[in-house]
Structure formats: C-alpha cells, structure tokens
FIDRENSE-484201 format. One record per residue (C-alpha): residue in three letters; z negated, y negated, x negated. Coordinates in steps of 0.1 Angstrom, whole numbers, padded with zeros to 4 digits, always signed. Layout:
N
alaZYX...
***
This chain:
497
met+0000+0000+0000asp+0007-0035-0012thr-0021-0059-0021pro-0042-0064+0011leu-0039-0097+0028lys-0069-0119+0021asn-0094-0116+0049ser-0095-0153+0056trp-0057-0153+0062leu-0060-0124+0086leu-0086-0142+0106leu-0066-0174+0106ser-0035-0155+0117gly-0053-0138+0145val-0067-0171+0157leu-0033-0188+0157leu-0015-0159+0174thr-0042-0156+0201val-0040-0194+0208leu-0002-0191+0210ala-0003-0160+0232his-0027-0171+0260leu-0028-0196+0288ser-0006-0228+0289tyr+0022-0234+0263his+0022-0197+0255phe+0048-0176+0237ala+0052-0141+0250leu+0061-0126+0216ala+0027-0137+0203gly+0009-0114+0228trp+0023-0083+0211leu+0010-0096+0177ala-0022-0115+0184tyr-0048-0088+0177ala-0029-0070+0149pro-0044-0092+0121phe-0079-0086+0135leu-0073-0049+0135ile-0062-0050+0099tyr-0092-0071+0091met-0115-0044+0107gln-0098-0018+0085gln-0102-0037+0053thr-0138-0049+0058ser-0172-0036+0067gly-0208-0049+0070thr-0226-0073+0093lys-0213-0104+0076ser-0176-0095+0081arg-0183-0087+0118leu-0199-0121+0124trp-0169-0138+0109leu-0147-0118+0134leu-0169-0130+0162leu-0166-0166+0150ala-0128-0163+0148leu-0126-0149+0183phe-0148-0178+0196val-0126-0203+0179ala-0094-0187+0192trp-0105-0185+0228ser-0120-0220+0226leu-0087-0235+0214ala-0067-0214+0240thr-0090-0226+0268ala-0088-0262+0256lys-0050-0261+0263ile-0057-0260+0301ile-0083-0288+0301thr-0070-0320+0318glu-0086-0344+0342pro-0107-0341+0362leu-0121-0312+0342ser-0147-0315+0314tyr-0144-0298+0280leu-0177-0281+0289met-0154-0256+0308val-0141-0245+0274val-0175-0230+0265met-0179-0215+0300tyr-0149-0193+0294ser-0146-0190+0256val-0181-0177+0250pro-0180-0147+0274leu-0143-0140+0266ser-0150-0139+0228ile-0181-0117+0233ile-0162-0093+0256his-0133-0089+0231phe-0157-0087+0201ser-0176-0059+0218gly-0143-0040+0221phe-0136-0042+0184ile-0172-0032+0176ala-0170-0002+0200trp-0138+0009+0184ser-0150+0005+0148pro-0167+0039+0145trp-0134+0055+0156arg-0111+0036+0133lys-0104+0067+0111his-0100+0091+0141lys-0066+0106+0146leu-0066+0092+0182ser-0078+0058+0171phe-0045+0043+0184leu-0054+0054+0219ile-0091+0046+0217phe-0086+0009+0209pro-0064+0001+0239ala-0085+0023+0262ile-0117+0003+0252met-0101-0031+0255thr-0084-0024+0288leu-0116-0010+0302leu-0135-0042+0292glu-0108-0063+0309trp-0113-0042+0341leu-0151-0046+0339gln-0146-0083+0335tyr-0125-0089+0366ser-0143-0063+0387phe-0179-0074+0381thr-0179-0109+0367pro-0169-0143+0381leu-0144-0148+0353gly-0117-0130+0372ser-0087-0117+0352trp-0084-0147+0330gly-0078-0137+0294ala-0061-0104+0302ala-0035-0094+0276ala-0010-0087+0304tyr-0009-0124+0312thr+0008-0131+0279gln+0040-0118+0294leu+0044-0143+0323asp+0080-0150+0314asn+0091-0114+0308pro+0104-0102+0342leu+0116-0068+0330ile+0083-0058+0315leu+0064-0073+0344gln+0079-0047+0368ser+0055-0022+0351leu+0027-0038+0372ser+0041-0019+0402leu+0033+0013+0383phe-0001+0009+0367gly-0011-0027+0376leu-0027-0051+0352pro-0044-0023+0332gly-0012-0006+0324leu+0005-0036+0309ser-0026-0047+0290phe-0030-0011+0276leu+0006-0012+0263ile+0001-0046+0246tyr-0030-0035+0228leu-0012-0003+0218val+0017-0023+0203asn-0008-0045+0184phe-0024-0014+0170ala+0010+0001+0160leu+0018-0031+0141ser-0015-0030+0122asp-0009+0007+0115trp+0026-0001+0101tyr+0011-0028+0078ile-0015-0005+0064phe+0006+0027+0059arg+0042+0012+0058gln+0055+0042+0078phe+0075+0042+0110his+0068+0078+0120leu+0032+0072+0129pro+0022+0083+0165ala+0012+0047+0175ile+0046+0033+0165arg+0066+0061+0181ile+0047+0061+0214ser+0046+0024+0218ala+0083+0020+0210leu+0093+0047+0236trp+0069+0032+0261val+0083-0004+0258ile+0119+0008+0259gly+0112+0030+0290leu+0095+0001+0308leu+0123-0023+0300leu+0148+0001+0315phe+0126+0007+0345gly+0123-0031+0350gly+0160-0036+0349ile+0167-0008+0374arg+0139-0020+0397ile+0152-0056+0398his+0188-0045+0404ser+0178-0020+0431tyr+0158-0046+0449his+0186-0071+0450val+0212-0047+0464gln+0191-0036+0493pro+0195-0054+0527lys+0164-0074+0536thr+0151-0094+0566ser+0133-0127+0560leu+0107-0150+0575leu+0111-0188+0572ala+0078-0203+0559ala+0066-0237+0548ala+0040-0248+0522ile+0026-0283+0531asp+0011-0305+0505thr-0017-0330+0512asp-0026-0365+0503cys-0063-0356+0501arg-0077-0362+0466thr-0113-0353+0473ser-0129-0331+0446gly-0165-0337+0454leu-0187-0367+0463pro-0182-0392+0477leu-0166-0377+0508pro-0135-0395+0522ser-0141-0422+0548ala-0131-0417+0585glu-0100-0439+0578glu-0090-0418+0548lys-0093-0386+0567leu-0073-0400+0596phe-0045-0409+0572val-0046-0375+0555asn-0046-0355+0588lys-0018-0376+0604ala+0004-0368+0574leu-0004-0331+0575phe+0005-0328+0611glu+0037-0349+0607arg+0049-0327+0578ser+0040-0296+0597gln+0059-0309+0627gln+0089-0315+0605ala+0087-0280+0590ala+0085-0265+0625ser+0115-0284+0636met+0134-0269+0607gly+0127-0235+0619ala+0095-0225+0600lys+0076-0197+0617leu+0047-0198+0593ile+0031-0230+0579val+0005-0229+0551trp-0015-0259+0540thr-0030-0263+0505glu-0066-0255+0497ala-0089-0284+0506ala-0060-0301+0525thr-0086-0322+0543val-0123-0326+0549val-0139-0318+0583cys-0175-0326+0592pro-0194-0298+0610lys-0198-0319+0641asp-0161-0325+0642glu-0150-0289+0637pro-0147-0279+0674gln-0124-0309+0681trp-0105-0301+0649his-0099-0266+0661gln-0086-0278+0694asp-0062-0301+0676leu-0049-0272+0655gln-0045-0250+0685gly-0027-0276+0705phe-0002-0282+0676cys+0006-0245+0672arg+0009-0240+0710ile+0033-0269+0714asn+0054-0260+0683lys+0052-0222+0687val+0043-0218+0650asn+0017-0199+0631leu-0005-0221+0609ile-0030-0214+0581ala-0050-0246+0579ala-0073-0248+0549tyr-0100-0274+0547ile-0135-0282+0533leu-0165-0281+0556pro-0194-0299+0540leu-0227-0280+0545asp-0251-0301+0524thr-0240-0336+0512ile-0271-0341+0492his-0268-0311+0469met-0231-0308+0476gln-0225-0274+0491tyr-0195-0267+0513asp-0175-0240+0530asn-0140-0237+0514lys-0122-0221+0543tyr-0090-0217+0564val-0084-0208+0600leu-0053-0188+0611val-0039-0201+0644asp-0011-0181+0660ser+0019-0194+0679leu+0000-0191+0712gly-0026-0215+0700gln-0053-0189+0694ile-0076-0190+0664val-0073-0153+0654tyr-0092-0154+0620ser-0114-0176+0599tyr-0118-0170+0562ser-0141-0184+0535lys-0132-0183+0498his-0145-0149+0485glu-0145-0158+0448pro-0155-0194+0442val-0147-0207+0407pro-0178-0206+0384gly-0196-0239+0391glu-0179-0245+0424pro-0206-0253+0451ala-0188-0232+0477lys-0204-0207+0501arg-0192-0172+0492gly-0171-0157+0519lys-0181-0123+0533glu-0155-0117+0559glu-0137-0084+0561ile-0101-0086+0549glu-0076-0084+0577val-0039-0088+0584phe-0022-0101+0615lys+0012-0098+0630val+0036-0128+0625asp+0070-0120+0640asp+0079-0088+0623ser+0056-0092+0593arg+0019-0084+0585leu+0003-0116+0572gly-0029-0118+0551gly-0045-0148+0534ala-0068-0156+0504ile-0077-0189+0487cys-0067-0198+0452tyr-0091-0182+0427asp-0094-0152+0450tyr-0060-0140+0438asp-0072-0138+0401phe-0091-0107+0413pro-0068-0077+0417tyr-0092-0060+0440leu-0085-0086+0468ala-0048-0081+0465lys-0054-0043+0466ala-0073-0048+0499phe-0043-0065+0514gly-0020-0038+0500asn-0042-0011+0516leu-0037-0029+0550gly+0000-0030+0546ala+0004-0067+0542asp+0040-0079+0539ile+0032-0115+0531val+0000-0130+0517ala-0006-0168+0520val-0027-0183+0493pro-0038-0220+0499ser-0046-0233+0464ser-0058-0263+0445asp-0051-0265+0407trp-0050-0292+0381arg-0023-0303+0356gly-0036-0281+0328ile-0028-0248+0347asp+0004-0259+0363pro+0025-0237+0366leu+0004-0210+0349his-0018-0203+0379thr+0010-0199+0403gln+0028-0176+0378met-0004-0154+0377ala-0002-0150+0415ala+0032-0133+0410tyr+0014-0104+0393arg-0004-0096+0425ala+0029-0097+0444ile+0045-0071+0420glu+0014-0049+0420gln+0012-0046+0457gly+0049-0051+0466his+0043-0080+0490ser+0055-0116+0491val+0032-0145+0483leu+0033-0180+0496arg+0011-0202+0474ser+0007-0237+0488thr-0009-0257+0460arg-0026-0291+0458phe-0023-0306+0423gly+0001-0279+0411leu+0031-0257+0418ser+0037-0244+0453ala+0060-0214+0454gly+0073-0186+0475ile+0073-0154+0455asn+0091-0122+0465pro+0078-0086+0459ile+0093-0083+0424gly+0076-0115+0412glu+0106-0139+0415phe+0102-0175+0427val+0125-0179+0457gly+0115-0215+0460phe+0090-0239+0444ser+0079-0275+0444ser+0054-0294+0422ser+0029-0318+0438phe+0034-0340+0406asp+0071-0345+0416gln+0083-0372+0440thr+0090-0350+0471asp+0085-0350+0508lys+0056-0325+0502ile+0073-0298+0523leu+0085-0266+0506leu+0106-0245+0529val+0112-0209+0517ser+0128-0177+0531leu+0104-0149+0523pro+0112-0111+0526ser+0095-0101+0558lys+0087-0065+0546arg+0069-0052+0516ile+0083-0026+0492pro+0064+0004+0480thr+0048+0005+0446leu+0031+0034+0427tyr+0001+0011+0421gln-0005+0009+0458tyr-0013+0046+0458ile-0029+0054+0425gly-0048+0021+0420asp-0067+0019+0387leu-0061+0055+0378leu-0054+0045+0342ile-0089+0030+0340tyr-0105+0061+0353leu-0085+0083+0329ser-0096+0060+0301ile-0132+0064+0310val-0129+0102+0311phe-0110+0101+0278leu-0137+0081+0261ile-0166+0101+0275val-0150+0134+0265leu-0142+0121+0231ala-0178+0109+0226phe-0192+0142+0239ile-0170+0163+0215ser-0180+0140+0186leu-0217+0144+0195leu-0213+0182+0195arg-0196+0181+0161phe-0222+0158+0147arg-0250+0181+0158arg-0232+0212+0145his-0226+0195+0112lys-0262+0183+0110gly-0275+0218+0118gln-0254+0234+0091ser-0265+0207+0067asp-0302+0213+0075leu-0296+0251+0071ser-0280+0248+0037his-0307+0224+0027glu-0334+0249+0035asp-0315+0278+0017val-0315+0262-0017pro-0330+0288-0041gly-0365+0280-0053arg-0369+0250-0030asn-0393+0268-0006glu-0413+0281-0036ala-0415+0246-0050arg-0428+0233-0017ala-0454+0261-0016asn-0466+0255-0052pro-0461+0218-0059gln-0464+0207-0095thr-0486+0179-0104glu-0485+0158-0134
***
C-alpha cells in the first residue's frame, strides 16, 4: 500500500465531503464519497484520542452542513440543535463498527449499523429523517426509484456500502474485493431498474385530478398575533384565490400550513364560512390554520380541516410531529383517507412528512393523493419539497405540497414534479396541477422496513457467534494455561526468597 494519507487530511476531506453532500447546495456525487475518508481514518488509527478527533470532525461537518439552511427568521442556535445529535448518532455508528473492522463481513456490518441508526432516529426521535444518507441523491431520479423497493433504508444502505467499498479500494488497491463487486452490481442494477420503472410509468394510461395549491399573505410566525384587519385581508385573499382555482376546474384546493390565524371563539363561524364556500363552489378544501390556545406562553394548534364538496367537515387533523421547539399541540388523530372524486385523499402537515411511518400509514390505507400543507423558509427551499418526493416514491401516491415561504409542488408517484411555484416569485399565488388520481403499487408498501429487521437479525446473529467463539477460545486458552508442566507443582510448593 502507498504511504497512508495523513490523518488530518482524512478528517478534513471527510468534513468537506459531508458538507457538500447534505442539505442545501449539495452535490449528489459527494454522498457516495463522504464517509470513505472517515473509514480509512478508522482503519489507520486507534485509541481514545483519535476517536475524539473523529467526533469533533463529525460535529464540525454537521454544523457546517446545517448552517447552510439557516436563514431568517431562524437563529443559528438551530445548528447545534441538529448537529450535536446527528454527529453523536453517526459517531456511535463508527464506534459500534470499529471492533468488526477486520471481520470478513465488515463491508456489510458498517452499512447495517449506520442504516439501523438512521431508522432509530426517524422512528423514535423528533429529528425525523434529516441527515439520512439517502437524501444526498435528491437530483438522481433513476437511483431514487429504489425507494419503491426498500424505502429510505435501502438507499442509505447502498450509499454506506459504496463508501466502504471506496475505502477498501484505497487500503488494498484491488477491484475484486467483495464490497466493490457487490456495490457496483447493486448500483448498476438499480439504475437499470429506475430507467425501466420511469419509462413503464409514462407509457401507461392514467386518469387525473385537477388540484390547486393556494399560497397565503399571512406572515405570522409567533407573537404578536395578527390584528383583526390583517386577518380579514388574509382571509379575503385566500377565498378569492380559492374561488379562482375552483372556476378553473380544480376539484381539490389545499392551503398552506398556517394560512391564517383563527381565534378559538371565532372557529365555529370560520367553519361555517369554509362549509359555505365548498358547498357553493362544489369543491373539496383542505384549509390549514393556526388556532392559538395560550397567547401568554404561546401554544397553539397547528391544524387543518377537510371540507368536502357538499359543505361537510369530514375530518380535522392536528400536526402529529411538531418541529423541535415549535409550541404546537401534538396531534393524536387516527390517520384516515377520504373519497374525492375517484381518488382516496389523505393529508399531513409539513414536518410530518419527514417521518416515513406517517406516509406508510397512508400507504396502508390505499391513499392515491396526500395533501401536505407546509411552511418553510428560504434556507430549505426547494430542499424540503424535494424530500417529500421520497414519500411519494416509497408509497406510490401523488403528493400536493402547498407551501408558505417555499416551493409548492404537485408530485407524481415516481417523484417527478408535474407543477411547481415558489412563494418567493411574483405569481398569483395559485398553483394548478393535474395529479394522477390513482396510486401505483410498490414493493415497499408490502415489505415495509424488512431491510432494517434483517439488519437487526444479522447483527444479533453475528454478535452471538462471535461471543461463542470468544468463550471457546477463552476456554481453550485457560485449559492450555493450566496444563503447562510443572505449573501446578510450582503453585503447590511456592518458592520464597
């Protein structure tokens, strides 16, 4: 092997590639390379001090990556809120893999551990799926079709495997290594699958539903609450734009998250206004708004109501996964879908769709279209809307993401944007899109996170076998130690000086 790279250069390379791979202003190629320098570093070093340097490098990398999405009105304190847990989670993956780095299956152990940690993060913490390796491929439509097979875990597993293969190549300078051959075949196979899937989708006949995403003039992000005059202006504009969309043939209208603010005492009248509008215009409406619950300590209900074309409120939903630090009541409603023309419609709110389990719930109910009222900020525009496309591919349904301070888009079941509009552009704040009215089947709908469960079994079996071998080796060592000629006699008759 050539002279090893200096450890400091490996850490710096890993930091740079991680920053380039993740979140805004990213480069998809960097995602396949980002952790290779860290893996080489782990192979070339040992000891507590070197591991602490790795932790510091990961913290710097995730801090810089997160800083790329910080714009007004956010504070840079949010950097620490995400970079600290993300760096610790990823560092624990390297540490858990370290004892196995010389094992012949090390190339599978590393991606299994890292993918399992990602799954634990978005299944059991409020961080959602932010930081997942799969999100480095936002602009790679062919490889993204693999989400329909194994979901987010499958693509992340492959990316970590390729990173390991590249580190293996650097260390051994050989192309016939298992990690290299398996990852190369896997990538080629998925690229072919992606091309076939996209082509097959486009040649199939489809029915569609005309839908509209309506932007708002509401700029409220906390206290003080808007005045009565400001709310009147906002609400008037919302109804006028919705009326215009209905006149253009829209059957479904979706407002943005926090499209307006409604005081609790005014909510009954507000509901009547929504019902009257839908009854007159014969349109289905998802009206999202903020309902203040405590204006002193600022707590609110971030919700929407679904009003059908008969003017009936058929469902009320509160945000199930508030953003960390958001003073919103956590929704507990059972996920449901409703008939809109020939489609099954579901709905979530913004950050909810960073949690694959919620999209899976809609998939289990056979949702054809999921509306996602949202509110972003400049730093994650259009990143956050692109992330919603992952849920569309995983479950095979369309997504209508109506976004305040960001990119509104209609997304088809293979993750393509069939229409989009940014709230930062000078527009009429009406996005009209024709969405496929029927879902398409995906393997992931049926097997769910099978890859995760297989990874757990794989790691447990591996640990069990290793423990048995350790005990057997220890027993043999103890036996040979006791059988050394003369040792027992020496113990029985110790010599003293």
